[in-house]
C-alpha positions as CSV (number, residue, x, y, z in Angstrom):
1,M,-19.2,-13.8,44.4
2,L,-18.6,-10.4,42.8
3,K,-14.9,-11.0,42.4
4,K,-15.6,-14.3,40.6
5,E,-17.9,-12.6,38.2
6,I,-15.1,-10.0,37.6
7,E,-12.6,-12.7,36.9
8,Q,-14.9,-14.5,34.5
9,E,-15.6,-11.3,32.6
10,K,-11.8,-10.6,32.5
11,M,-11.2,-14.1,31.0
12,K,-14.0,-13.6,28.5
13,R,-12.6,-10.2,27.5
14,S,-9.0,-11.6,27.1
15,S,-10.4,-14.4,24.9
16,I,-12.1,-11.8,22.7
17,I,-8.9,-9.8,22.5
18,R,-7.1,-13.0,21.4
19,D,-9.7,-13.5,18.7
20,I,-9.3,-9.9,17.6
21,K,-5.5,-10.3,17.3
22,S,-5.8,-13.4,15.2
23,A,-8.5,-11.8,13.0
24,R,-6.3,-8.8,12.5
25,N,-3.4,-11.0,11.6
26,R,-5.5,-12.9,9.1
27,L,-6.8,-9.6,7.7
28,A,-3.3,-8.3,7.2
29,Y,-2.3,-11.5,5.5
30,K,-5.3,-11.4,3.2
31,L,-4.7,-7.7,2.3
32,A,-1.0,-8.5,1.4
33,D,-2.2,-11.5,-0.6
34,K,-4.8,-9.3,-2.4
35,T,-2.2,-6.7,-3.4
36,A,0.2,-9.3,-4.7
37,I,-2.4,-11.1,-6.7
38,S,-3.9,-7.9,-8.0
39,Q,-0.5,-6.9,-9.3
40,L,-0.1,-10.4,-10.9
41,S,-3.5,-10.2,-12.5
42,Q,-2.7,-6.7,-13.9
43,I,0.3,-8.2,-15.6
44,S,-1.8,-11.0,-17.1
45,K,-4.8,-8.9,-18.1
46,N,-3.8,-9.3,-21.8
47,T,-4.2,-13.0,-21.6
48,T,-7.9,-13.0,-20.7
49,K,-9.0,-14.7,-23.9
50,N,-11.9,-16.9,-24.0
51,I,-10.9,-20.2,-22.4
52,G,-13.7,-22.2,-24.1
53,F,-12.7,-20.9,-27.5
54,L,-9.0,-21.9,-27.0
55,R,-10.0,-25.4,-25.7
56,R,-12.2,-26.0,-28.8
57,K,-9.5,-24.8,-31.1
58,K,-7.0,-27.1,-29.4
59,E,-9.3,-30.1,-29.7
60,Q,-10.0,-29.4,-33.4
61,L,-6.2,-29.3,-34.1
62,E,-5.7,-32.5,-32.2
63,F,-8.5,-34.2,-34.0
64,R,-7.2,-33.0,-37.4
65,V,-3.7,-34.2,-36.6
66,A,-5.0,-37.6,-35.5
67,T,-7.5,-38.3,-38.3
68,E,-6.3,-36.5,-41.4
69,A,-3.2,-37.4,-43.5
70,F,-0.8,-34.6,-43.9
71,T,2.7,-34.2,-45.2
72,V,5.4,-34.0,-42.5
73,D,5.8,-30.3,-42.8
74,A,2.0,-29.6,-42.6
75,E,1.7,-31.9,-39.6
76,R,4.6,-30.1,-37.9
77,D,2.9,-26.7,-38.5
78,L,-0.4,-28.0,-37.0
79,I,1.5,-29.4,-33.9
80,R,3.3,-26.0,-33.6
81,K,0.0,-24.2,-33.7
82,K,-1.5,-26.6,-31.2
83,N,1.5,-25.9,-28.8
84,E,1.0,-22.2,-29.2
85,I,-2.7,-22.5,-28.4
86,E,-1.8,-24.6,-25.4
87,K,0.5,-21.9,-24.1
88,E,-2.2,-19.3,-24.6
89,L,-4.7,-21.6,-22.9
90,D,-2.4,-22.0,-19.9
91,E,-1.9,-18.3,-19.5
92,A,-5.6,-17.7,-19.8
93,L,-6.3,-20.4,-17.1
94,K,-3.7,-18.8,-14.8
95,S,-5.2,-15.4,-15.1
96,F,-8.7,-16.9,-14.6
97,R,-7.5,-18.7,-11.4
98,L,-5.9,-15.5,-10.2
99,R,-9.1,-13.6,-10.7
100,K,-11.1,-16.3,-8.9
101,K,-8.6,-16.3,-6.0
102,L,-8.8,-12.5,-5.8
103,E,-12.6,-12.8,-5.6
104,F,-12.3,-15.3,-2.7
105,I,-9.8,-13.1,-0.9
106,E,-12.1,-10.1,-1.2
107,K,-14.9,-12.2,0.3
108,D,-12.6,-13.3,3.1
109,I,-11.6,-9.6,3.7
110,D,-15.3,-8.6,4.0
111,Q,-16.0,-11.5,6.4
112,L,-13.0,-10.6,8.5
113,G,-14.1,-6.9,8.6
114,K,-17.6,-8.0,9.8
115,Q,-16.0,-10.3,12.4
116,L,-13.8,-7.5,13.7
117,T,-16.8,-5.1,14.1
118,E,-18.7,-7.9,16.0
119,L,-15.7,-8.5,18.2
120,D,-15.3,-4.8,18.8
121,A,-18.9,-4.6,19.9
122,K,-18.3,-7.6,22.2
123,I,-15.3,-5.8,23.7
124,K,-17.4,-2.7,24.4
125,E,-20.1,-4.8,25.9
126,S,-17.6,-6.6,28.1
127,D,-16.0,-3.2,29.1
128,G,-19.5,-1.9,30.1
129,R,-20.1,-5.1,32.2
130,L,-16.7,-4.7,33.9
131,D,-17.4,-1.1,34.7
132,I,-20.7,-2.1,36.3
133,L,-19.1,-4.9,38.3
134,Y,-16.2,-2.6,39.4
135,S,-18.7,0.1,40.5
136,E,-20.6,-2.5,42.5
137,L,-17.4,-3.6,44.1
138,R,-16.4,0.0,44.9
139,S,-19.8,0.6,46.5
140,I,-19.5,-2.5,48.6
141,T,-16.0,-1.7,49.7
142,G,-17.1,1.9,50.3
143,A,-19.8,0.6,52.7
144,E,-17.2,-1.3,54.6
145,R,-15.0,1.7,54.9
146,K,-17.9,3.7,56.4
147,R,-18.2,1.1,59.1
148,Q,-14.5,1.6,60.0
149,Q,-15.0,5.4,60.6
150,R,-14.3,6.8,64.0
151,P,-17.1,7.3,66.5
152,D,-17.1,11.1,66.1
153,G,-18.1,10.6,62.4
154,K,-14.8,11.8,60.9
155,R,-12.8,9.5,58.8
156,Q,-9.3,8.6,59.8
157,Q,-6.8,10.6,58.0
158,R,-3.6,9.0,56.9
159,E,-0.6,10.8,58.4
160,Q,1.8,11.9,55.8
161,P,5.5,11.7,56.9
162,K,6.9,15.1,57.6
163,Q,9.8,16.1,55.4
164,Q,12.8,17.6,56.9
165,E,13.5,21.1,55.9
166,V,16.9,21.8,54.4
167,S,18.2,25.4,54.3
168,L,20.5,26.7,51.7
169,A,23.2,27.2,54.3
170,D,23.2,23.4,54.9
171,I,23.8,22.7,51.2
172,A,26.4,25.3,50.2
173,I,28.8,27.8,51.7
174,I,27.6,31.3,50.9
175,K,30.3,33.8,50.2
176,D,29.9,37.4,50.9
177,K,30.6,39.7,48.0
178,K,32.2,42.4,50.1
179,P,35.9,41.7,50.9
180,D,36.7,41.4,54.6
181,K,39.8,43.7,54.3
182,P,40.3,46.6,52.0
183,D,42.9,46.2,49.3
184,M,46.0,48.3,50.2
185,D,47.6,48.6,46.8
186,G,44.7,50.5,45.3
187,F,44.2,48.1,42.4
188,D,41.0,46.2,41.7
189,D,42.0,42.5,42.0
190,S,38.7,41.3,40.6
191,V,39.9,42.5,37.1
192,L,42.9,40.1,37.3
193,N,40.8,37.1,38.2
């Protein structure tokens, strides 16, 4: 019964850990996305003109080209101006979309941060529950060990294997520093070696 609870709690904890890993991966992706988009939006900050104004101006030029009679050169100038305004409008729309996307990414980052703090709290709660279950298991197994004690009240001691003692003489040959026979020629042979 207790072991089943421990296994269930371990499974719950491992699923929380999987959730934390996926949330951290998403957070890392969102942070990288945020830095890339913020760099792009800094590049396009100068194109943050009023989108509504550019649209109205474009429609006015289209209306003038369609309804009024111009010379060929004047009509070309209006079409060229209309194309320039369209380019400005496209750049303004791109920067607007980037800013909106950046706002959504920042909201996602906040949500992921909150989710990670909740998951961390769940992990701590699960760890506390596992600690309690393990202490209960230890107390139960400790009670069983008390029943296995010897009749005189002493616990059985495990016998540790005795190590064989090894002397230095078994490992190496020890040489005596004094020579066995005195040197007859009177010279110190240790200097030569």
